Biopython code that builds the backbone (N, CA, C, O; Angstrom):
import numpy as np
from Bio.PDB.StructureBuilder import StructureBuilder

atoms = [
    (1, "MET", "N", (102.417, -29.641, 53.768)),
    (1, "MET", "CA", (102.809, -31.140, 54.486)),
    (1, "MET", "C", (103.670, -31.298, 55.337)),
    (1, "MET", "O", (104.617, -30.555, 55.081)),
    (2, "SER", "N", (103.848, -31.933, 56.297)),
    (2, "SER", "CA", (105.117, -32.212, 57.140)),
    (2, "SER", "C", (105.901, -32.975, 56.667)),
    (2, "SER", "O", (105.750, -33.599, 55.616)),
    (3, "ASN", "N", (107.057, -33.017, 57.577)),
    (3, "ASN", "CA", (107.876, -34.291, 56.668)),
    (3, "ASN", "C", (107.155, -35.803, 57.221)),
    (3, "ASN", "O", (107.016, -36.819, 56.540)),
    (4, "LYS", "N", (106.801, -35.626, 58.491)),
    (4, "LYS", "CA", (105.827, -36.914, 59.011)),
    (4, "LYS", "C", (104.675, -37.418, 58.097)),
    (4, "LYS", "O", (104.405, -38.576, 57.776)),
    (5, "GLU", "N", (103.984, -36.091, 57.713)),
    (5, "GLU", "CA", (102.506, -36.811, 57.239)),
    (5, "GLU", "C", (103.858, -37.520, 55.013)),
    (5, "GLU", "O", (103.585, -38.572, 54.434)),
    (6, "LYS", "N", (105.002, -36.529, 54.498)),
    (6, "LYS", "CA", (104.978, -37.344, 53.745)),
    (6, "LYS", "C", (105.374, -38.223, 53.642)),
    (6, "LYS", "O", (105.000, -39.126, 52.894)),
    (7, "TYR", "N", (106.427, -38.208, 54.516)),
    (7, "TYR", "CA", (107.185, -39.930, 55.060)),
    (7, "TYR", "C", (106.292, -41.048, 55.185)),
    (7, "TYR", "O", (106.711, -42.199, 55.059)),
    (8, "GLN", "N", (104.962, -40.756, 55.451)),
    (8, "GLN", "CA", (103.571, -41.982, 55.822)),
    (8, "GLN", "C", (103.080, -41.729, 54.353)),
    (8, "GLN", "O", (102.396, -42.566, 53.764)),
    (9, "SER", "N", (103.408, -40.692, 53.861)),
    (9, "SER", "CA", (102.201, -40.899, 52.468)),
    (9, "SER", "C", (103.310, -41.983, 51.514)),
    (9, "SER", "O", (102.910, -42.981, 50.915)),
    (10, "ILE", "N", (104.045, -41.743, 51.533)),
    (10, "ILE", "CA", (105.521, -42.385, 50.425)),
    (10, "ILE", "C", (105.547, -43.866, 50.833)),
    (10, "ILE", "O", (105.813, -44.690, 49.958)),
    (11, "PHE", "N", (105.268, -44.319, 52.220)),
    (11, "PHE", "CA", (104.987, -45.859, 52.562)),
    (11, "PHE", "C", (103.742, -45.845, 51.790)),
    (11, "PHE", "O", (103.884, -46.263, 50.641)),
    (12, "LEU", "N", (102.691, -45.516, 52.078)),
    (12, "LEU", "CA", (101.513, -45.816, 52.062)),
    (12, "LEU", "C", (101.345, -46.118, 50.229)),
    (12, "LEU", "O", (100.951, -47.219, 49.846)),
    (13, "ASP", "N", (101.707, -44.967, 49.193)),
    (13, "ASP", "CA", (101.889, -44.926, 47.943)),
    (13, "ASP", "C", (103.017, -46.066, 47.655)),
    (13, "ASP", "O", (102.645, -47.022, 46.974)),
    (14, "SER", "N", (103.766, -46.054, 47.912)),
    (14, "SER", "CA", (105.018, -46.730, 47.687)),
    (14, "SER", "C", (104.196, -48.542, 47.543)),
    (14, "SER", "O", (104.031, -49.303, 46.590)),
    (15, "LEU", "N", (103.907, -48.609, 48.815)),
    (15, "LEU", "CA", (103.796, -50.430, 49.254)),
    (15, "LEU", "C", (102.412, -50.504, 48.769)),
    (15, "LEU", "O", (101.849, -51.515, 49.187)),
    (16, "SER", "N", (101.533, -49.603, 47.867)),
    (16, "SER", "CA", (100.071, -49.627, 47.866)),
    (16, "SER", "C", (99.530, -50.096, 48.845)),
    (16, "SER", "O", (98.872, -51.133, 48.755)),
    (17, "ILE", "N", (99.710, -49.339, 50.174)),
    (17, "ILE", "CA", (98.787, -50.034, 51.566)),
    (17, "ILE", "C", (97.729, -49.005, 51.371)),
    (17, "ILE", "O", (97.569, -48.027, 50.640)),
    (18, "LYS", "N", (97.001, -49.676, 52.412)),
    (18, "LYS", "CA", (95.948, -48.796, 52.659)),
    (18, "LYS", "C", (95.848, -48.020, 54.049)),
    (18, "LYS", "O", (96.211, -48.788, 54.940)),
    (19, "LYS", "N", (95.469, -46.715, 54.577)),
    (19, "LYS", "CA", (95.901, -46.435, 55.803)),
    (19, "LYS", "C", (95.391, -47.442, 56.920)),
    (19, "LYS", "O", (95.754, -47.537, 58.092)),
    (20, "SER", "N", (94.549, -48.082, 56.293)),
    (20, "SER", "CA", (94.082, -49.057, 57.832)),
    (20, "SER", "C", (94.791, -50.306, 57.904)),
    (20, "SER", "O", (94.749, -51.098, 58.846)),
    (21, "LYS", "N", (95.434, -50.420, 56.857)),
    (21, "LYS", "CA", (96.066, -51.778, 56.949)),
    (21, "LYS", "C", (97.649, -50.710, 57.645)),
    (21, "LYS", "O", (98.313, -51.532, 57.014)),
    (22, "PHE", "N", (98.298, -50.134, 58.031)),
    (22, "PHE", "CA", (99.504, -49.055, 58.130)),
    (22, "PHE", "C", (99.266, -48.801, 59.692)),
    (22, "PHE", "O", (98.387, -48.231, 60.338)),
    (23, "ASN", "N", (100.980, -49.787, 60.152)),
    (23, "ASN", "CA", (100.829, -48.994, 61.666)),
    (23, "ASN", "C", (102.553, -48.569, 61.902)),
    (23, "ASN", "O", (103.537, -48.954, 61.270)),
    (24, "LYS", "N", (102.463, -47.755, 62.908)),
    (24, "LYS", "CA", (104.453, -47.455, 62.913)),
    (24, "LYS", "C", (104.805, -48.326, 63.355)),
    (24, "LYS", "O", (105.988, -48.199, 63.671)),
    (25, "ASN", "N", (104.330, -49.423, 63.630)),
    (25, "ASN", "CA", (105.209, -50.779, 64.050)),
    (25, "ASN", "C", (105.268, -51.976, 62.708)),
    (25, "ASN", "O", (105.194, -53.198, 62.834)),
    (26, "LEU", "N", (105.389, -51.357, 61.697)),
    (26, "LEU", "CA", (105.304, -52.047, 60.157)),
    (26, "LEU", "C", (106.479, -52.313, 59.779)),
    (26, "LEU", "O", (107.120, -51.270, 59.652)),
    (27, "LYS", "N", (107.113, -53.294, 59.518)),
    (27, "LYS", "CA", (108.397, -53.890, 59.474)),
    (27, "LYS", "C", (108.478, -54.914, 57.933)),
    (27, "LYS", "O", (107.643, -55.622, 57.371)),
    (28, "TYR", "N", (109.990, -54.546, 57.617)),
    (28, "TYR", "CA", (109.980, -55.425, 56.696)),
    (28, "TYR", "C", (109.531, -56.679, 56.361)),
    (28, "TYR", "O", (110.116, -57.558, 56.995)),
    (29, "ASN", "N", (108.531, -57.155, 55.432)),
    (29, "ASN", "CA", (107.861, -58.220, 55.139)),
    (29, "ASN", "C", (107.108, -59.211, 55.932)),
    (29, "ASN", "O", (106.884, -60.419, 55.857)),
    (30, "ASP", "N", (106.656, -57.762, 57.105)),
    (30, "ASP", "CA", (105.704, -58.269, 57.785)),
    (30, "ASP", "C", (104.131, -58.432, 57.111)),
    (30, "ASP", "O", (103.164, -59.036, 57.575)),
    (31, "ILE", "N", (104.257, -57.656, 55.839)),
    (31, "ILE", "CA", (103.218, -57.295, 54.860)),
    (31, "ILE", "C", (103.511, -57.916, 53.773)),
    (31, "ILE", "O", (104.720, -58.105, 53.641)),
    (32, "PRO", "N", (102.627, -58.441, 52.652)),
    (32, "PRO", "CA", (103.113, -59.043, 51.719)),
    (32, "PRO", "C", (104.009, -58.099, 50.346)),
    (32, "PRO", "O", (104.851, -58.472, 49.529)),
    (33, "GLU", "N", (103.350, -56.764, 50.593)),
    (33, "GLU", "CA", (103.590, -55.667, 49.859)),
    (33, "GLU", "C", (104.534, -55.016, 50.413)),
    (33, "GLU", "O", (104.496, -53.812, 50.161)),
    (34, "TRP", "N", (105.528, -55.417, 51.200)),
    (34, "TRP", "CA", (106.946, -54.966, 51.446)),
    (34, "TRP", "C", (107.797, -56.248, 51.517)),
    (34, "TRP", "O", (108.256, -56.710, 52.562)),
    (35, "ASP", "N", (107.962, -56.789, 50.240)),
    (35, "ASP", "CA", (108.797, -57.510, 49.965)),
    (35, "ASP", "C", (110.024, -56.918, 49.311)),
    (35, "ASP", "O", (109.926, -55.709, 49.106)),
    (36, "SER", "N", (111.033, -57.422, 48.975)),
    (36, "SER", "CA", (112.399, -56.919, 48.009)),
    (36, "SER", "C", (112.274, -55.768, 46.907)),
    (36, "SER", "O", (112.924, -54.758, 46.636)),
    (37, "ILE", "N", (111.167, -56.376, 46.413)),
    (37, "ILE", "CA", (110.701, -55.221, 45.497)),
    (37, "ILE", "C", (110.472, -54.288, 45.821)),
    (37, "ILE", "O", (111.218, -53.350, 45.539)),
    (38, "GLY", "N", (109.123, -54.076, 46.701)),
    (38, "GLY", "CA", (108.093, -53.289, 47.639)),
    (38, "GLY", "C", (109.616, -52.147, 48.193)),
    (38, "GLY", "O", (109.878, -50.950, 48.083)),
    (39, "HIS", "N", (110.187, -53.160, 48.697)),
    (39, "HIS", "CA", (111.809, -52.391, 49.311)),
    (39, "HIS", "C", (112.280, -51.176, 48.584)),
    (39, "HIS", "O", (112.353, -49.976, 48.851)),
    (40, "MET", "N", (112.671, -52.198, 47.211)),
    (40, "MET", "CA", (112.989, -51.011, 46.098)),
    (40, "MET", "C", (112.015, -49.702, 45.875)),
    (40, "MET", "O", (112.402, -48.540, 45.993)),
    (41, "THR", "N", (111.109, -49.979, 45.641)),
    (41, "THR", "CA", (110.452, -49.389, 45.245)),
    (41, "THR", "C", (109.867, -48.053, 46.056)),
    (41, "THR", "O", (109.420, -47.062, 45.478)),
    (42, "LEU", "N", (109.970, -48.240, 47.785)),
    (42, "LEU", "CA", (110.110, -47.918, 48.376)),
    (42, "LEU", "C", (111.334, -46.818, 48.518)),
    (42, "LEU", "O", (111.282, -45.589, 48.465)),
    (43, "MET", "N", (112.314, -47.596, 48.691)),
    (43, "MET", "CA", (113.496, -46.232, 48.983)),
    (43, "MET", "C", (113.535, -45.424, 47.686)),
    (43, "MET", "O", (113.920, -44.255, 47.686)),
    (44, "SER", "N", (113.130, -46.062, 46.573)),
    (44, "SER", "CA", (113.587, -44.982, 45.323)),
    (44, "SER", "C", (112.430, -43.940, 45.951)),
    (44, "SER", "O", (112.821, -42.809, 46.239)),
    (45, "ALA", "N", (111.395, -44.189, 46.114)),
    (45, "ALA", "CA", (110.413, -42.821, 46.313)),
    (45, "ALA", "C", (110.862, -41.762, 47.612)),
    (45, "ALA", "O", (110.590, -40.577, 47.799)),
    (46, "LEU", "N", (111.776, -42.866, 48.516)),
    (46, "LEU", "CA", (111.934, -42.073, 49.698)),
    (46, "LEU", "C", (113.016, -40.687, 49.051)),
    (46, "LEU", "O", (113.048, -39.489, 49.333)),
    (47, "GLU", "N", (113.598, -41.303, 48.346)),
    (47, "GLU", "CA", (115.140, -40.442, 47.778)),
    (47, "GLU", "C", (114.554, -39.920, 46.970)),
    (47, "GLU", "O", (115.230, -38.923, 46.716)),
    (48, "GLU", "N", (113.286, -39.913, 46.056)),
    (48, "GLU", "CA", (113.188, -39.125, 45.003)),
    (48, "GLU", "C", (112.022, -37.616, 45.984)),
    (48, "GLU", "O", (111.925, -36.394, 45.876)),
    (49, "GLY", "N", (111.535, -38.439, 46.645)),
    (49, "GLY", "CA", (110.500, -37.275, 47.688)),
    (49, "GLY", "C", (110.990, -36.368, 48.359)),
    (49, "GLY", "O", (110.630, -35.191, 48.365)),
    (50, "PHE", "N", (112.379, -37.164, 49.352)),
    (50, "PHE", "CA", (113.264, -36.010, 50.011)),
    (50, "PHE", "C", (114.000, -35.170, 49.566)),
    (50, "PHE", "O", (114.401, -34.249, 50.278)),
    (51, "SER", "N", (114.428, -35.329, 47.980)),
    (51, "SER", "CA", (115.781, -35.002, 47.611)),
    (51, "SER", "C", (117.205, -35.238, 48.181)),
    (51, "SER", "O", (118.059, -34.362, 48.312)),
    (52, "ILE", "N", (117.382, -37.021, 48.614)),
    (52, "ILE", "CA", (118.434, -37.729, 49.153)),
    (52, "ILE", "C", (119.024, -38.830, 47.990)),
    (52, "ILE", "O", (118.487, -39.347, 47.011)),
    (53, "SER", "N", (120.242, -38.924, 48.514)),
    (53, "SER", "CA", (120.700, -40.212, 47.902)),
    (53, "SER", "C", (121.269, -41.194, 49.400)),
    (53, "SER", "O", (122.321, -41.014, 50.013)),
    (54, "MET", "N", (120.232, -42.193, 49.684)),
    (54, "MET", "CA", (120.795, -43.264, 50.415)),
    (54, "MET", "C", (122.182, -44.037, 50.492)),
    (54, "MET", "O", (122.555, -44.518, 49.422)),
    (55, "GLU", "N", (122.797, -44.181, 51.321)),
    (55, "GLU", "CA", (124.239, -45.048, 51.235)),
    (55, "GLU", "C", (123.626, -46.640, 50.898)),
    (55, "GLU", "O", (122.418, -46.698, 50.666)),
    (56, "THR", "N", (124.183, -47.543, 50.874)),
    (56, "THR", "CA", (123.441, -48.733, 50.217)),
    (56, "THR", "C", (123.266, -49.546, 51.887)),
    (56, "THR", "O", (122.196, -49.944, 52.348)),
    (57, "ASP", "N", (124.198, -49.608, 52.358)),
    (57, "ASP", "CA", (123.890, -49.872, 53.939)),
    (57, "ASP", "C", (122.438, -49.534, 54.686)),
    (57, "ASP", "O", (121.638, -50.265, 55.269)),
    (58, "ASP", "N", (122.456, -47.719, 54.338)),
    (58, "ASP", "CA", (121.128, -47.342, 55.011)),
    (58, "ASP", "C", (119.951, -48.581, 54.279)),
    (58, "ASP", "O", (119.095, -49.234, 54.875)),
    (59, "ILE", "N", (120.301, -48.587, 52.799)),
    (59, "ILE", "CA", (119.259, -49.349, 52.466)),
    (59, "ILE", "C", (119.110, -50.738, 52.706)),
    (59, "ILE", "O", (117.990, -51.227, 52.557)),
    (60, "VAL", "N", (119.893, -51.323, 52.993)),
    (60, "VAL", "CA", (120.040, -52.462, 53.593)),
    (60, "VAL", "C", (119.534, -52.509, 54.951)),
    (60, "VAL", "O", (119.170, -53.585, 55.425)),
    (61, "GLU", "N", (119.491, -51.636, 55.489)),
    (61, "GLU", "CA", (119.473, -51.562, 57.200)),
    (61, "GLU", "C", (117.512, -50.740, 57.439)),
    (61, "GLU", "O", (116.791, -50.578, 58.424)),
    (62, "PHE", "N", (117.387, -50.496, 56.235)),
    (62, "PHE", "CA", (115.972, -49.493, 56.308)),
    (62, "PHE", "C", (114.715, -50.673, 56.441)),
    (62, "PHE", "O", (113.936, -50.929, 55.523)),
    (63, "SER", "N", (114.703, -51.294, 57.726)),
    (63, "SER", "CA", (113.838, -52.258, 57.817)),
    (63, "SER", "C", (112.632, -52.179, 58.624)),
    (63, "SER", "O", (111.878, -53.089, 58.971)),
    (64, "SER", "N", (112.589, -51.134, 58.823)),
    (64, "SER", "CA", (111.061, -50.897, 59.685)),
    (64, "SER", "C", (110.796, -48.905, 59.413)),
    (64, "SER", "O", (111.605, -47.977, 59.386)),
    (65, "PHE", "N", (109.518, -48.952, 59.282)),
    (65, "PHE", "CA", (109.222, -47.386, 59.976)),
    (65, "PHE", "C", (109.442, -46.466, 60.941)),
    (65, "PHE", "O", (109.538, -45.241, 60.866)),
    (66, "GLU", "N", (109.515, -47.286, 61.953)),
    (66, "GLU", "CA", (110.712, -46.619, 62.917)),
    (66, "GLU", "C", (112.139, -46.519, 62.628)),
    (66, "GLU", "O", (112.756, -45.514, 62.982)),
    (67, "LYS", "N", (112.785, -47.593, 61.939)),
    (67, "LYS", "CA", (114.269, -47.281, 61.515)),
    (67, "LYS", "C", (114.515, -46.719, 60.424)),
    (67, "LYS", "O", (115.669, -46.533, 60.038)),
    (68, "GLY", "N", (113.343, -46.321, 59.684)),
    (68, "GLY", "CA", (113.980, -45.430, 58.129)),
    (68, "GLY", "C", (113.768, -43.827, 58.931)),
    (68, "GLY", "O", (114.281, -42.914, 58.285)),
    (69, "ILE", "N", (112.914, -43.303, 60.561)),
    (69, "ILE", "CA", (112.789, -42.345, 60.994)),
    (69, "ILE", "C", (114.521, -41.972, 61.304)),
    (69, "ILE", "O", (115.124, -40.920, 61.090)),
    (70, "GLU", "N", (114.994, -43.217, 61.857)),
    (70, "GLU", "CA", (116.523, -42.947, 61.658)),
    (70, "GLU", "C", (117.151, -42.486, 61.009)),
    (70, "GLU", "O", (117.748, -41.411, 61.060)),
    (71, "ILE", "N", (117.090, -43.401, 60.160)),
    (71, "ILE", "CA", (117.744, -43.618, 59.253)),
    (71, "ILE", "C", (118.111, -42.077, 58.528)),
    (71, "ILE", "O", (119.189, -41.522, 58.313)),
    (72, "LEU", "N", (116.661, -41.664, 58.257)),
    (72, "LEU", "CA", (116.526, -40.509, 57.317)),
    (72, "LEU", "C", (117.367, -38.896, 58.868)),
    (72, "LEU", "O", (117.986, -37.866, 58.603)),
    (73, "LYS", "N", (117.108, -39.243, 59.730)),
    (73, "LYS", "CA", (117.883, -38.237, 60.527)),
    (73, "LYS", "C", (119.454, -37.706, 59.983)),
    (73, "LYS", "O", (119.855, -36.546, 60.069)),
    (74, "LYS", "N", (120.258, -38.926, 59.375)),
    (74, "LYS", "CA", (121.318, -39.002, 59.110)),
    (74, "LYS", "C", (121.516, -38.099, 57.817)),
    (74, "LYS", "O", (122.553, -37.593, 57.386)),
    (75, "TYR", "N", (120.232, -38.045, 57.330)),
    (75, "TYR", "CA", (120.239, -36.886, 56.006)),
    (75, "TYR", "C", (119.469, -35.750, 56.091)),
    (75, "TYR", "O", (118.729, -35.388, 55.175)),
    (76, "LYS", "N", (119.617, -35.072, 57.301)),
    (76, "LYS", "CA", (119.085, -34.566, 58.187)),
    (76, "LYS", "C", (117.658, -34.043, 57.387)),
    (76, "LYS", "O", (117.458, -32.978, 56.803)),
    (77, "ILE", "N", (116.636, -35.361, 57.621)),
    (77, "ILE", "CA", (115.316, -35.176, 57.653)),
    (77, "ILE", "C", (114.494, -35.863, 58.897)),
    (77, "ILE", "O", (114.288, -36.992, 59.342)),
    (78, "ALA", "N", (114.088, -34.260, 59.241)),
    (78, "ALA", "CA", (113.547, -34.316, 60.603)),
    (78, "ALA", "C", (112.100, -34.625, 60.434)),
    (78, "ALA", "O", (111.372, -33.770, 59.930)),
    (79, "ILE", "N", (111.440, -36.215, 60.956)),
    (79, "ILE", "CA", (109.804, -36.676, 60.953)),
    (79, "ILE", "C", (109.691, -35.960, 62.268)),
    (79, "ILE", "O", (108.613, -35.925, 62.861)),
]
sb = StructureBuilder()
sb.init_structure("model")
sb.init_model(0)
sb.init_chain("A")
sb.init_seg("    ")
for serial, (resi, resn, name, xyz) in enumerate(atoms, 1):
    if name == "N":
        sb.init_residue(resn, " ", resi, " ")
    sb.init_atom(name, np.array(xyz, "f"), 0.0, 1.0, " ", f" {name:<3s}", serial, name[0])
structure = sb.get_structure()
């Protein structure tokens, strides 16, 4: 599985959303599943899935699927 596939899979699984409801323009609070609880579940799954520990500022700034790609680059995760 590529990092891109893993990243998308973690989004779908963590937020319990169907692939049909997912798109790359997904933003925090765009869907009910991505609320504050969903956000922390997603952050935890990303840290575990990519074996990283994100800084608090990055967790706060992780406001969209695309922004997440930028943030993961900081941790040497190429999507």
